[in-house]
C-alpha positions, -999 to 999 in steps of 0.1 A, spaced: 543 -451 -744 504 -443 -739 484 -466 -717 457 -468 -744 483 -482 -769 499 -506 -745 465 -520 -731 444 -523 -763 455 -558 -771 451 -569 -736 415 -553 -733 401 -570 -764 416 -604 -756 401 -601 -719 369 -593 -734 369 -621 -759 385 -651 -745 353 -670 -737 359 -709 -736 328 -717 -715 292 -724 -722 277 -710 -691 282 -673 -678 316 -672 -659 340 -644 -650 362 -636 -680 394 -633 -658 390 -670 -646 389 -680 -684 421 -662 -696 443 -693 -697 443 -717 -726 452 -751 -714 479 -756 -740 511 -735 -747 515 -718 -781 530 -691 -800 513 -671 -828 510 -638 -847 481 -616 -836 461 -587 -849 439 -564 -828 417 -536 -842 396 -512 -824 386 -474 -822 425 -467 -812 437 -483 -845 451 -516 -856 480 -536 -837 501 -563 -852 524 -585 -831 535 -619 -816 521 -637 -787 536 -664 -764 512 -682 -743 517 -708 -715 492 -717 -688 492 -688 -662 516 -668 -683 516 -648 -716 536 -623 -733 526 -599 -764 550 -577 -784 534 -553 -808 541 -521 -828 525 -487 -823 530 -452 -837 553 -448 -804 574 -477 -811 577 -513 -802 559 -523 -768 554 -553 -748 532 -567 -722 539 -596 -697 510 -611 -680 519 -633 -649 486 -646 -636 506 -674 -618 525 -647 -597 498 -619 -597 522 -598 -618 519 -577 -650 545 -556 -668 544 -529 -694 577 -528 -715 592 -503 -736 622 -522 -754 638 -490 -771 642 -473 -737 649 -505 -717 624 -498 -691 593 -513 -677 564 -507 -652 552 -533 -629 518 -538 -614 495 -564 -599 478 -587 -623 446 -582 -604 447 -545 -612 446 -553 -649 410 -558 -649 403 -525 -633 427 -508 -657 409 -524 -686 375 -508 -676 362 -533 -651 368 -564 -670 376 -581 -637 340 -583 -633 329 -592 -668 308 -624 -672 304 -641 -705 281 -666 -724 283 -684 -757 260 -702 -781 274 -726 -806 266 -718 -842 287 -741 -865 323 -749 -879 347 -729 -898 383 -729 -906 404 -700 -894 440 -695 -906 443 -733 -914 429 -742 -881 395 -761 -876 373 -741 -853 338 -738 -838 319 -706 -842 300 -692 -814 276 -663 -806 290 -644 -778 276 -621 -752 295 -605 -725 281 -584 -696 302 -560 -678 300 -533 -649 273 -505 -652 256 -520 -683 287 -523 -705 286 -554 -728 302 -572 -759 280 -587 -786 296 -607 -816 313 -639 -826 342 -660 -816 360 -688 -831 377 -715 -809 401 -745 -819 394 -778 -804 421 -773 -779 406 -741 -765 427 -716 -783 406 -685 -795 416 -680 -833 393 -652 -840 367 -629 -824 347 -596 -837 317 -576 -824 306 -546 -808 316 -531 -774 290 -510 -756 305 -489 -728 284 -478 -697 279 -443 -711 262 -460 -743 292 -454 -765 297 -483 -792 328 -492 -811 338 -522 -833 365 -545 -823 383 -575 -837 412 -597 -830 427 -628 -847 456 -654 -845 478 -665 -875 506 -689 -878 497 -707 -847 524 -732 -832 516 -753 -805 542 -765 -780 564 -756 -751 574 -719 -746 608 -709 -733 601 -697 -698 626 -668 -704 599 -651 -725 579 -645 -694 608 -629 -674 619 -593 -671 651 -586 -690 682 -582 -668 696 -546 -667 664 -527 -675 651 -499 -654 617 -505 -637 591 -488 -616 568 -508 -593 531 -494 -591 516 -522 -571 509 -498 -543 490 -474 -566 452 -474 -566 439 -493 -599 418 -462 -608 450 -441 -608 473 -464 -626 468 -448 -661 476 -413 -647 506 -427 -629 521 -444 -658 517 -414 -681 534 -391 -653 563 -414 -651 568 -417 -687 591 -385 -692 613 -396 -662 619 -431 -676 626 -421 -712 648 -391 -702 669 -408 -676 
């Protein structure tokens, strides 16, 4: 389980969940006000990922497939917790939700703005299309478009990420088969009987290295 594979979906959605008209911190805008389940696709320079998402205010889970097999992420903003899971090995790594922004390249300081352009239908859902600009640390930014349903769920986003070193990459994410309604709280809980390692005490800038170092121990136990 490589950290790039596990976090790409999280990174892109942190970058592009932008339901506010004025500049605000992206991490304050993560939670849609409604509960839903959906299928999702995320594409970037690391490849394309397909999976399922379960969302409730303050809580989200994403299961997806990579070349290393199935993986999952549980985000618990309500308890300042995040978990990276490897279902085939029945193990997980826990860390603080507040560390996710740093792990994702400084997204914890990202501010975003949007300009309304018009209306579109995305995956059968009526949406409003926006021009989006996100400004991150050390000159990093996102330029593109995002489509939001009337209830605030982001159905689609695409554009260009420019890193602080000037490197540019095209990114895109989209939902399909959106189903509004209550989500079983067990989806946001750790499975019983799995082995886990807690990395809350590890500095955020060392998390990726620590997770990769622990991987052989967890998979070979």
